[in-house]
Backbone as numpy.savetxt, mean C-alpha at the origin, in Angstrom:
# Nx Ny Nz CAx CAy CAz Cx Cy Cz
-18.55 -8.40 -3.93 -17.58 -9.30 -4.58 -16.17 -8.78 -4.32
-15.32 -9.62 -3.78 -13.95 -9.26 -3.45 -13.00 -9.86 -4.47
-12.06 -9.05 -4.95 -10.98 -9.52 -5.81 -9.66 -9.30 -5.11
-8.74 -10.27 -5.26 -7.45 -10.21 -4.59 -6.35 -10.52 -5.60
-5.41 -9.59 -5.73 -4.26 -9.80 -6.62 -3.17 -10.56 -5.88
-2.68 -11.63 -6.50 -1.58 -12.38 -5.93 -0.94 -13.25 -7.00
0.37 -13.38 -6.92 1.12 -14.29 -7.80 2.25 -14.90 -7.00
2.65 -16.14 -7.31 3.74 -16.77 -6.55 5.03 -15.95 -6.54
5.29 -15.19 -7.60 6.54 -14.43 -7.63 6.55 -13.25 -6.66
5.40 -12.97 -6.01 5.41 -11.97 -4.93 6.43 -12.35 -3.85
6.58 -13.65 -3.60 7.51 -14.14 -2.57 8.88 -14.33 -3.21
9.56 -13.25 -3.46 10.84 -13.24 -4.16 11.95 -13.73 -3.23
12.81 -14.66 -3.68 13.89 -15.15 -2.81 14.91 -14.07 -2.49
15.29 -14.00 -1.23 16.28 -13.04 -0.76 17.35 -13.78 0.05
18.50 -13.15 0.26 19.51 -13.78 1.13 18.94 -14.10 2.51
19.43 -15.15 3.10 18.87 -15.64 4.38 18.93 -14.59 5.48
19.88 -13.71 5.42 20.04 -12.70 6.47 19.25 -11.42 6.19
18.53 -11.37 5.10 17.79 -10.15 4.74 16.65 -9.92 5.73
16.41 -8.66 6.09 15.41 -8.37 7.13 14.00 -8.24 6.59
13.81 -8.22 5.27 12.46 -8.06 4.74 11.71 -9.39 4.84
10.49 -9.40 5.40 9.77 -10.67 5.66 9.02 -11.17 4.42
9.78 -11.58 3.40 9.18 -11.99 2.14 8.24 -13.19 2.30
8.46 -14.00 3.33 7.64 -15.20 3.55 6.16 -14.88 3.71
5.85 -13.66 4.14 4.43 -13.35 4.39 3.60 -13.44 3.11
4.24 -13.25 1.95 3.49 -13.31 0.70 3.14 -14.73 0.29
3.78 -15.72 0.90 3.35 -17.10 0.75 2.28 -17.45 1.77
2.50 -17.02 3.01 1.65 -17.46 4.12 0.30 -16.77 4.14
0.23 -15.51 3.73 -1.03 -14.78 3.82 -2.13 -15.38 2.96
-1.90 -15.64 1.66 -2.99 -16.27 0.90 -3.37 -17.64 1.42
-2.38 -18.38 1.93 -2.69 -19.69 2.52 -3.61 -19.54 3.72
-3.33 -18.56 4.56 -4.16 -18.34 5.75 -5.58 -17.93 5.38
-5.71 -17.06 4.39 -7.04 -16.60 3.97 -7.88 -17.76 3.48
-7.27 -18.68 2.75 -8.01 -19.83 2.24 -8.27 -20.85 3.34
-7.29 -21.10 4.19 -7.45 -22.09 5.26 -8.57 -21.71 6.21
-8.67 -20.42 6.52 -9.71 -19.97 7.44 -11.05 -19.73 6.74
-11.05 -19.79 5.42 -12.29 -19.54 4.69 -12.70 -18.07 4.70
-11.72 -17.17 4.88 -12.03 -15.73 4.89 -12.51 -15.29 3.52
-11.89 -15.83 2.48 -12.31 -15.58 1.10 -12.27 -16.90 0.34
-13.05 -17.03 -0.73 -12.98 -18.24 -1.55 -11.79 -18.18 -2.51
-11.38 -19.33 -3.01 -10.26 -19.37 -3.95 -10.56 -18.56 -5.20
-11.84 -18.47 -5.56 -12.23 -17.72 -6.76 -11.98 -16.22 -6.63
-11.73 -15.74 -5.41 -11.48 -14.31 -5.23 -10.13 -13.89 -5.79
-9.20 -14.84 -5.91 -7.84 -14.51 -6.33 -7.74 -14.40 -7.85
-6.96 -13.43 -8.30 -6.60 -13.37 -9.72 -5.10 -13.15 -9.84
-4.55 -13.60 -10.96 -3.11 -13.49 -11.20 -2.83 -12.24 -12.02
-2.17 -11.25 -11.43 -1.90 -10.01 -12.16 -0.79 -10.19 -13.18
-0.71 -9.24 -14.10 0.31 -9.22 -15.13 1.01 -7.86 -15.12
2.27 -7.80 -15.57 2.91 -6.49 -15.72 2.11 -5.61 -16.66
1.95 -4.34 -16.36 1.13 -3.46 -17.19 1.93 -2.91 -18.37
1.26 -2.26 -19.32 2.00 -1.53 -20.36 2.91 -0.49 -19.73
4.05 -0.25 -20.38 5.03 0.69 -19.84 4.42 2.07 -19.63
3.49 2.47 -20.50 2.90 3.80 -20.38 2.23 4.00 -19.02
1.72 2.92 -18.44 1.06 3.03 -17.14 2.04 3.30 -16.01
3.30 2.94 -16.22 4.32 3.23 -15.22 4.95 4.60 -15.44
5.01 5.02 -16.71 5.67 6.29 -17.03 4.81 7.50 -16.71
3.56 7.30 -16.31 2.77 8.45 -15.83 3.32 8.99 -14.53
3.98 8.13 -13.75 4.47 8.56 -12.44 5.97 8.35 -12.26
6.64 7.75 -13.26 8.07 7.54 -13.17 8.76 8.08 -14.42
9.94 8.66 -14.22 10.70 9.17 -15.35 11.21 8.02 -16.22
11.20 8.25 -17.52 11.59 7.20 -18.46 13.02 6.73 -18.23
13.92 7.65 -17.97 15.32 7.27 -17.77 15.46 6.35 -16.56
14.77 6.68 -15.47 14.83 5.82 -14.28 14.26 4.44 -14.58
13.11 4.39 -15.24 12.49 3.09 -15.51 13.39 2.25 -16.41
13.98 2.86 -17.42 14.83 2.10 -18.34 16.08 1.58 -17.62
16.70 2.41 -16.80 17.89 1.97 -16.07 17.54 0.90 -15.05
16.40 1.06 -14.38 15.95 0.05 -13.42 15.72 -1.29 -14.13
15.04 -1.27 -15.25 14.72 -2.50 -15.97 15.97 -3.19 -16.49
16.97 -2.39 -16.89 18.18 -2.95 -17.49 19.27 -3.27 -16.48
19.00 -3.06 -15.20 20.01 -3.32 -14.20 21.16 -2.33 -14.22
20.85 -1.07 -14.54 21.88 -0.05 -14.68 21.83 1.00 -13.56
21.19 0.69 -12.46 21.25 1.59 -11.32 22.68 1.63 -10.77
23.05 2.76 -10.19 24.33 2.82 -9.50 24.28 1.96 -8.24
25.44 1.68 -7.68 25.46 0.89 -6.45 24.70 1.60 -5.34
24.84 2.92 -5.27 24.14 3.68 -4.23 22.63 3.62 -4.44
22.19 3.72 -5.68 20.76 3.65 -5.97 20.20 2.27 -5.61
20.95 1.23 -5.92 20.50 -0.12 -5.60 20.44 -0.34 -4.09
21.45 0.14 -3.38 21.45 0.00 -1.91 20.25 0.73 -1.30
19.89 1.86 -1.86 18.76 2.63 -1.33 17.46 1.86 -1.42
17.31 1.02 -2.45 16.07 0.24 -2.57 15.97 -0.84 -1.51
17.12 -1.33 -1.02 17.11 -2.38 -0.02 17.08 -3.78 -0.59
16.99 -3.91 -1.91 16.92 -5.22 -2.56 18.07 -5.38 -3.56
18.69 -6.56 -3.63 19.66 -6.81 -4.69 18.94 -6.95 -6.04
19.47 -6.25 -7.06 18.80 -6.23 -8.36 18.90 -7.59 -9.05
17.83 -7.94 -9.75 17.81 -9.10 -10.65 16.64 -8.94 -11.59
16.67 -9.61 -12.75 15.50 -9.57 -13.65 14.24 -10.08 -12.96
14.40 -11.07 -12.09 13.24 -11.61 -11.39 12.63 -10.58 -10.44
13.48 -9.77 -9.82 12.96 -8.72 -8.94 12.14 -7.72 -9.75
12.61 -7.35 -10.94 11.87 -6.39 -11.76 10.54 -7.00 -12.21
10.55 -8.29 -12.53 9.28 -8.95 -12.87 8.31 -8.89 -11.70
8.84 -9.09 -10.49 7.98 -9.01 -9.29 7.40 -7.61 -9.14
8.25 -6.60 -9.22 7.79 -5.23 -8.96 6.77 -4.77 -10.01
7.01 -5.08 -11.27 6.06 -4.66 -12.30 4.75 -5.45 -12.18
4.83 -6.71 -11.76 3.61 -7.50 -11.59 2.77 -6.98 -10.42
3.44 -6.61 -9.32 2.71 -6.02 -8.20 2.01 -4.74 -8.62
2.72 -3.89 -9.37 2.10 -2.65 -9.86 0.92 -2.97 -10.77
1.09 -3.96 -11.64 -0.03 -4.39 -12.48 -1.20 -4.90 -11.68
-0.90 -5.54 -10.54 -1.98 -6.02 -9.67 -2.79 -4.89 -9.09
-2.11 -3.82 -8.67 -2.84 -2.68 -8.12 -3.63 -1.95 -9.20
-3.09 -1.87 -10.42 -3.85 -1.30 -11.53 -5.13 -2.09 -11.80
-4.99 -3.41 -11.84 -6.18 -4.24 -12.08 -7.14 -4.16 -10.89
-6.61 -4.05 -9.68 -7.47 -3.85 -8.52 -8.29 -2.57 -8.67
-7.67 -1.51 -9.21 -8.40 -0.26 -9.40 -9.56 -0.44 -10.37
-9.31 -1.17 -11.43 -10.40 -1.43 -12.39 -11.51 -2.25 -11.74
-11.13 -3.25 -10.97 -12.14 -4.12 -10.34 -12.88 -3.40 -9.22
-12.16 -2.61 -8.43 -12.83 -1.84 -7.38 -13.80 -0.83 -7.97
-13.43 -0.25 -9.09 -14.33 0.69 -9.77 -15.65 0.02 -10.14
-15.57 -1.26 -10.47 -16.76 -2.01 -10.87 -17.50 -2.62 -9.68
-16.75 -3.16 -8.71 -17.37 -3.96 -7.66 -17.30 -3.34 -6.26
-16.52 -2.28 -6.09 -16.49 -1.60 -4.81 -15.21 -1.76 -4.03
-14.54 -2.92 -4.15 -13.33 -3.15 -3.38 -12.45 -4.16 -4.11
-11.15 -4.00 -3.95 -10.18 -5.01 -4.40 -8.93 -4.83 -3.56
-8.22 -5.93 -3.34 -7.05 -5.90 -2.46 -5.87 -6.56 -3.14
-4.69 -6.02 -2.89 -3.46 -6.61 -3.38 -2.72 -7.22 -2.19
-2.32 -8.47 -2.31 -1.58 -9.14 -1.24 -0.27 -8.40 -0.94
0.27 -7.72 -1.94 1.47 -6.90 -1.76 1.12 -5.44 -2.06
2.09 -4.68 -2.54 1.84 -3.28 -2.92 1.96 -2.32 -1.77
1.61 -1.06 -2.06 1.80 0.00 -1.10 3.24 0.47 -1.09
3.85 0.52 -2.27 5.28 0.85 -2.38 5.46 2.37 -2.42
5.18 2.99 -1.30 5.03 4.44 -1.21 6.33 5.21 -1.07
7.46 4.52 -0.99 8.75 5.22 -0.93 9.39 5.38 -2.31
8.73 4.91 -3.35 9.27 5.06 -4.70 8.90 6.44 -5.25
9.92 7.20 -5.66 9.76 8.52 -6.25 9.70 8.41 -7.77
9.54 9.54 -8.42 9.53 9.54 -9.88 10.83 9.00 -10.47
11.95 9.31 -9.85 13.24 8.98 -10.46 14.15 8.19 -9.54
13.60 7.60 -8.49 14.43 6.76 -7.64 13.54 5.87 -6.76
14.14 4.80 -6.30 13.48 3.94 -5.34 14.22 3.96 -4.02
13.52 3.62 -2.96 14.15 3.49 -1.65 13.23 2.69 -0.74
13.78 2.22 0.36 12.98 1.59 1.40 12.13 0.43 0.92
12.71 -0.51 0.15 12.01 -1.69 -0.38 10.94 -1.33 -1.41
11.03 -0.15 -2.00 10.04 0.31 -2.98 10.76 0.76 -4.24
10.46 0.13 -5.38 11.12 0.47 -6.64 10.20 1.22 -7.58
8.92 0.82 -7.61 7.90 1.44 -8.46 6.68 1.71 -7.58
6.07 2.87 -7.75 4.99 3.28 -6.85 3.64 2.82 -7.41
3.14 1.72 -6.87 1.95 1.08 -7.46 0.67 1.89 -7.24
0.47 2.43 -6.05 -0.77 3.19 -5.83 -0.75 4.50 -6.61
0.41 5.13 -6.73 0.49 6.35 -7.53 0.18 6.04 -8.99
0.74 4.95 -9.51 0.48 4.58 -10.91 -0.99 4.29 -11.14
-1.63 3.61 -10.18 -3.05 3.28 -10.34 -3.92 4.52 -10.25
-3.58 5.45 -9.34 -4.34 6.70 -9.26 -4.21 7.50 -10.54
-2.98 7.58 -11.09 -2.77 8.30 -12.33 -3.51 7.64 -13.48
-3.58 6.31 -13.48 -4.34 5.59 -14.51 -5.81 5.98 -14.48
-6.40 6.02 -13.30 -7.81 6.37 -13.20 -8.07 7.78 -13.73
-7.19 8.71 -13.36 -7.38 10.10 -13.79 -7.14 10.27 -15.29
-6.34 9.39 -15.87 -6.03 9.47 -17.30 -7.13 8.88 -18.17
-8.13 8.25 -17.56 -9.23 7.64 -18.30 -10.54 8.29 -17.87
-10.90 9.41 -18.49 -12.10 10.15 -18.07 -13.38 9.35 -18.17
-13.39 8.33 -19.01 -14.60 7.51 -19.13 -14.93 6.79 -17.83
-13.96 6.66 -16.93 -14.19 6.01 -15.64 -14.88 6.95 -14.64
-14.86 8.24 -14.92 -15.56 9.20 -14.08 -14.89 9.50 -12.76
-13.61 9.18 -12.62 -12.87 9.48 -11.39 -12.19 10.83 -11.55
-12.58 11.79 -10.74 -12.01 13.13 -10.83 -11.18 13.51 -9.61
-11.42 12.84 -8.48 -10.68 13.15 -7.25 -10.37 11.84 -6.52
-9.12 11.70 -6.14 -8.64 10.50 -5.47 -8.11 10.86 -4.09
-8.40 10.03 -3.12 -7.85 10.16 -1.77 -6.96 8.96 -1.49
-5.70 9.20 -1.14 -4.79 8.14 -0.73 -4.63 8.21 0.79
-5.08 7.15 1.46 -5.01 7.05 2.91 -3.84 6.13 3.25
-2.77 6.70 3.74 -1.55 5.95 3.99 -1.36 5.82 5.50
-1.66 4.63 6.03 -1.55 4.39 7.46 -0.41 3.43 7.80
0.52 3.27 6.88 1.78 2.61 7.19 2.50 3.46 8.24
3.36 2.83 9.04 4.05 3.59 10.10 5.07 4.57 9.53
5.46 4.37 8.27 6.43 5.25 7.62 5.72 6.21 6.67
6.16 7.45 6.64 5.52 8.44 5.77 5.61 8.00 4.31
4.54 8.25 3.57 4.51 7.95 2.14 5.21 9.05 1.36
6.52 9.13 1.51 7.26 10.25 0.95 7.28 10.26 -0.57
7.43 9.09 -1.19 7.43 9.04 -2.64 6.10 9.45 -3.23
5.02 8.96 -2.64 3.68 9.30 -3.11 3.42 10.79 -2.95
3.81 11.36 -1.81 3.62 12.79 -1.58 4.37 13.61 -2.62
5.59 13.20 -2.93 6.39 13.92 -3.91 5.79 13.84 -5.31
5.35 12.66 -5.69 4.79 12.47 -7.04 3.57 13.36 -7.27
2.74 13.52 -6.25 1.47 14.24 -6.42 1.49 15.65 -5.81
2.67 16.18 -5.56 2.74 17.47 -4.86 2.12 18.61 -5.66
2.04 18.49 -6.99 1.42 19.54 -7.81 0.15 19.03 -8.50
-0.43 17.95 -8.01 -1.64 17.36 -8.61 -2.82 17.56 -7.66
-3.66 18.57 -7.89 -4.74 18.86 -6.94 -5.84 17.80 -6.92
-5.88 16.96 -7.93 -6.94 15.94 -7.97 -6.65 14.75 -7.06
-5.42 14.67 -6.55 -5.05 13.58 -5.64 -4.69 14.19 -4.29
-5.41 13.78 -3.25 -5.13 14.23 -1.89 -4.38 13.12 -1.17
-3.17 13.44 -0.70 -2.35 12.45 0.00 -2.41 12.69 1.50
-2.81 11.67 2.22 -2.93 11.72 3.68 -2.05 10.63 4.27
-1.08 11.03 5.08 -0.15 10.09 5.70 -0.17 10.29 7.21
-0.43 9.20 7.92 -0.42 9.20 9.39 0.65 8.21 9.82
1.74 8.72 10.40 2.95 7.93 10.53 3.73 8.31 11.78
4.74 7.51 12.08 5.61 7.81 13.20 6.48 9.02 12.92
6.48 9.97 13.83 7.21 11.23 13.61 8.71 11.01 13.50
9.24 10.10 14.30 10.70 9.93 14.35 11.16 8.72 13.56
10.31 8.20 12.71 10.64 7.00 11.96 11.13 7.36 10.56
11.60 6.36 9.86 11.99 6.48 8.46 10.80 6.97 7.64
11.02 7.83 6.64 12.26 8.46 6.23 12.59 9.65 7.14
13.85 9.88 7.37 14.24 10.95 8.29 14.00 12.31 7.65
14.10 12.40 6.33 13.72 13.62 5.63 12.34 13.40 5.02
11.34 14.00 5.62 9.96 13.81 5.17 9.65 14.75 3.99
8.74 14.30 3.14 8.16 15.17 2.12 6.88 15.79 2.69
6.19 16.59 1.91 4.96 17.24 2.36 3.76 16.59 1.67
3.03 15.77 2.41 1.75 15.27 1.93 0.73 16.41 2.03
-0.44 16.23 1.43 -1.49 17.23 1.63 -1.89 17.32 3.09
-1.83 16.17 3.79 -2.00 16.18 5.24 -1.08 15.14 5.84
-0.19 15.58 6.71 0.68 14.69 7.47 0.31 14.76 8.94
0.08 13.61 9.55 -0.12 13.52 10.99 1.02 12.68 11.55
1.97 13.35 12.21 3.16 12.69 12.73 2.93 12.31 14.19
3.06 11.03 14.49 2.71 10.50 15.81 3.96 10.29 16.66
3.87 10.57 17.95 5.01 10.30 18.83 5.19 8.80 19.05
6.41 8.41 19.36 6.68 7.01 19.73 5.75 6.59 20.85
5.30 5.33 20.77 4.46 4.79 21.83 2.99 5.09 21.71
2.55 5.74 20.61 1.12 6.01 20.43 0.34 4.70 20.48
-0.71 4.67 21.32 -1.46 3.43 21.53 -2.79 3.44 20.78
-3.57 2.38 20.98 -4.85 2.23 20.28 -5.75 3.43 20.48
-5.91 3.85 21.73 -6.89 4.90 22.04 -6.52 6.20 21.33
-5.29 6.63 21.46 -4.87 7.90 20.85 -4.90 7.81 19.34
-4.45 6.69 18.79 -4.39 6.51 17.34 -5.79 6.54 16.73
-6.69 5.74 17.28 -8.03 5.64 16.72 -8.82 6.93 16.92
-8.61 7.60 18.02 -9.28 8.88 18.23 -8.87 9.88 17.16
-7.58 9.99 16.89 -7.10 10.93 15.88 -7.62 10.56 14.49
-7.62 9.29 14.18 -8.13 8.85 12.87 -9.61 9.18 12.72
-10.39 8.95 13.76 -11.83 9.24 13.70 -12.12 10.73 13.66
-11.22 11.53 14.20 -11.39 12.98 14.12 -11.03 13.52 12.74
-10.20 12.79 12.02 -9.61 13.31 10.79 -10.31 12.82 9.53
-10.53 11.52 9.42 -10.94 10.95 8.14 -12.31 11.43 7.66
-13.33 11.51 8.51 -14.61 12.04 8.00 -14.49 13.45 7.46
-13.66 14.26 8.10 -13.45 15.62 7.61 -12.80 15.64 6.23
-11.84 14.74 6.00 -11.19 14.68 4.70 -12.17 14.25 3.61
-13.01 13.29 3.93 -14.02 12.85 2.95 -14.96 13.99 2.61
-15.36 14.75 3.62 -16.28 15.86 3.40 -15.63 16.99 2.60
-14.39 17.30 2.90 -13.72 18.42 2.26 -13.25 18.09 0.84
-12.64 16.92 0.69 -12.05 16.58 -0.61 -13.06 15.95 -1.57
-14.11 15.31 -1.03 -15.14 14.67 -1.86 -14.53 13.72 -2.89
-13.77 12.72 -2.46 -13.13 11.83 -3.43 -14.14 10.93 -4.14
-13.76 10.52 -5.33 -14.53 9.52 -6.09 -13.94 8.12 -5.90
-12.72 8.07 -5.39 -12.00 6.80 -5.30 -10.98 6.90 -4.18
-10.74 5.76 -3.49 -9.82 5.73 -2.36 -8.79 4.63 -2.56
-7.53 4.95 -2.26 -6.49 3.94 -2.09 -6.11 3.92 -0.62
-6.06 2.71 -0.06 -5.76 2.56 1.36 -4.51 1.70 1.51
-3.50 2.24 2.18 -2.28 1.50 2.50 -2.37 1.09 3.96
-2.57 -0.21 4.18 -2.91 -0.71 5.52 -1.72 -1.40 6.18
-0.57 -0.72 6.24 0.61 -1.33 6.85 0.37 -1.78 8.28
0.93 -2.92 8.64 0.77 -3.43 10.01 2.05 -3.22 10.82
2.93 -2.34 10.34 4.11 -1.98 11.11 3.79 -0.95 12.20
2.50 -0.66 12.39 2.06 0.16 13.53 1.96 -0.67 14.81
2.10 -1.99 14.71 1.94 -2.85 15.88 3.04 -2.62 16.91
2.67 -2.81 18.16 3.66 -2.69 19.24 4.77 -3.72 19.09
4.49 -4.85 18.46 5.48 -5.91 18.29 6.45 -5.62 17.15
6.19 -4.59 16.35 7.01 -4.34 15.17 8.39 -3.82 15.58
9.43 -4.41 15.00 10.79 -4.03 15.41 11.26 -2.74 14.76
10.51 -2.22 13.77 10.89 -0.97 13.12 9.89 0.16 13.36
8.76 -0.13 14.01 7.65 0.82 14.01 7.65 1.88 15.09
7.92 1.49 16.33 7.97 2.40 17.49 6.60 2.91 17.94
5.50 2.45 17.35 4.17 2.76 17.88 3.74 1.59 18.76
2.53 1.66 19.31 2.14 0.67 20.32 0.74 0.15 20.11
0.32 -0.04 18.85 -1.01 -0.58 18.61 -1.03 -2.09 18.86
-2.14 -2.54 19.41 -2.38 -3.97 19.54 -2.94 -4.49 18.22
-2.98 -5.82 18.09 -3.59 -6.38 16.87 -5.08 -6.03 16.80
-5.73 -5.96 17.97 -7.13 -5.55 17.99 -7.28 -4.09 17.54
-6.38 -3.23 17.97 -6.43 -1.85 17.54 -6.19 -1.69 16.06
-5.26 -2.47 15.54 -4.99 -2.45 14.10 -6.21 -2.96 13.33
-6.86 -3.99 13.85 -8.08 -4.50 13.22 -9.17 -3.44 13.20
-9.34 -2.74 14.33 -10.38 -1.71 14.39 -10.06 -0.54 13.46
-8.78 -0.25 13.29 -8.37 0.76 12.30 -8.88 0.39 10.92
-8.62 -0.87 10.49 -9.05 -1.31 9.17 -10.57 -1.31 9.04
-11.24 -1.79 10.07 -12.70 -1.81 10.03 -13.26 -0.40 9.89
-12.63 0.56 10.55 -13.12 1.93 10.49 -12.92 2.53 9.10
-11.71 2.41 8.55 -11.43 2.98 7.23 -12.32 2.34 6.16
-12.36 1.02 6.15 -13.15 0.34 5.13 -14.64 0.57 5.35
-15.06 0.66 6.61 -16.46 0.94 6.89 -16.89 2.29 6.35
-16.05 3.31 6.48 -16.37 4.62 5.93 -16.47 4.58 4.41
-15.54 3.88 3.77 -15.60 3.75 2.31 -16.89 3.06 1.89
-17.25 2.00 2.58 -18.48 1.28 2.25 -19.70 2.15 2.49
-19.70 2.86 3.60 -20.83 3.74 3.94 -21.05 4.82 2.89
-19.97 5.35 2.34 -20.05 6.45 1.38 -20.02 5.95 -0.07
-20.12 4.63 -0.27 -20.10 4.04 -1.61 -18.86 4.46 -2.40
-17.71 4.48 -1.72 -16.46 4.85 -2.35 -15.69 3.59 -2.74
-15.38 3.42 -4.02 -14.51 2.29 -4.40 -13.16 2.43 -3.71
-12.62 1.30 -3.26 -11.36 1.35 -2.50 -10.46 0.20 -2.92
-9.20 0.53 -3.13 -8.14 -0.46 -3.35 -7.28 -0.49 -2.10
-7.03 -1.69 -1.59 -6.25 -1.87 -0.37 -4.95 -2.59 -0.69
-3.83 -2.02 -0.26 -2.52 -2.66 -0.40 -1.93 -2.85 0.99
-1.17 -3.93 1.15 -0.80 -4.37 2.49 0.30 -3.53 3.14
1.25 -3.01 2.39 2.29 -2.20 3.02 3.20 -3.01 3.93
3.81 -2.35 4.91 4.86 -2.95 5.70 4.39 -3.71 6.94
5.31 -4.48 7.49 5.09 -5.23 8.72 6.37 -5.98 9.05
6.95 -5.73 10.23 8.28 -6.26 10.55 8.33 -6.84 11.96
7.21 -7.37 12.43 7.24 -8.03 13.73 8.14 -9.27 13.66
8.86 -9.57 14.75 9.77 -10.73 14.73 9.05 -12.05 14.43
7.83 -12.20 14.93 7.05 -13.42 14.65 6.24 -13.21 13.38
6.52 -14.03 12.37 5.81 -13.88 11.10 4.31 -14.09 11.29
3.93 -14.90 12.29 2.50 -15.13 12.54 1.78 -13.85 12.94
2.46 -12.97 13.66 1.83 -11.69 14.04 1.56 -10.84 12.80
2.49 -10.83 11.86 2.32 -10.06 10.63 1.16 -10.62 9.81
1.17 -11.92 9.62 0.15 -12.55 8.77 -1.24 -12.40 9.39
-1.35 -12.57 10.69 -2.67 -12.44 11.32 -3.19 -11.01 11.23
-2.30 -10.03 11.42 -2.73 -8.63 11.33 -3.16 -8.30 9.90
-2.42 -8.77 8.91 -2.84 -8.57 7.52 -4.16 -9.29 7.24
-4.33 -10.48 7.80 -5.57 -11.22 7.58 -6.78 -10.45 8.09
-6.59 -9.70 9.16 -7.70 -8.90 9.69 -8.20 -7.88 8.67
-7.30 -7.37 7.83 -7.72 -6.43 6.79 -8.68 -7.11 5.84
-8.38 -8.34 5.46 -9.25 -9.09 4.55 -10.54 -9.50 5.25
-10.45 -9.82 6.53 -11.67 -10.12 7.29 -12.62 -8.92 7.28
-12.07 -7.73 7.46 -12.89 -6.51 7.48 -13.54 -6.30 6.13
-12.77 -6.47 5.04 -13.34 -6.28 3.70 -14.41 -7.31 3.41
-14.16 -8.58 3.79 -15.14 -9.63 3.54 -16.44 -9.40 4.30
-16.34 -8.87 5.51 -17.55 -8.60 6.30 -18.41 -7.52 5.66
-17.78 -6.59 4.95 -18.52 -5.48 4.35 -19.01 -5.77 2.95
-18.13 -6.37 2.13 -18.48 -6.56 0.71 -18.86 -8.01 0.39
-18.51 -8.95 1.27 -19.00 -10.31 1.14 -18.40 -11.10 0.00
């Protein structure tokens, strides 16, 4: 059984010249339904979570200033988005979607958020289109509820950009293993230290990328023995991506998702999938690559 978090406010209006491809949050659910990849009943409408669920990974002062529109101009510019109450409603709803996905994946094996993967959000600041760290908040939620039986979490971050905020949040938390496989020369220019960072040279193609992933991920599962997985499946690894600098084809990106989700399914590991980034000039390339993630999940969990 597949559950998918989505709400219309995911597609937040931005200035016409803004480079963030917000349209994908309208087009992706439409494509999934049009192709029959998932039924309409798979979708649920998330809600903003209780504040306590955000304060496990964010400082209270930052959250209060963010909510009240009291960030400095420099802090707001770092996020990449112009502040508004509607933007905060969007960000908290996305985080609530990933929290609910964690609960549903714990019960059914898998859940996906049409948005999320806001891995550049730190405890006390946002940057890079990330204001609140949804996967970090959901991982902390699971660990804070011992009745769920989750003692070790693995975060697999395959966005082209390092998950610097997530790495920073969990740098002293041994129960969460952060794995980031990203472009070495890409944003952020000042990297944090994940538990495992694999920095890839510009132009890395399907063969090299998939070989390294297959050499690494089974070893991490064996060594860390996670009870739960969060997967950030950014499609900014594509050769067509204007910000990525790697050289994966859409087929290579699809095989990446099939491999990660296949391992989770094989090992009976609950997994939450968030879409992460994608900046190809053609919105159709972004939507189709994201759709492949859902195709892979549907083939495994049905």
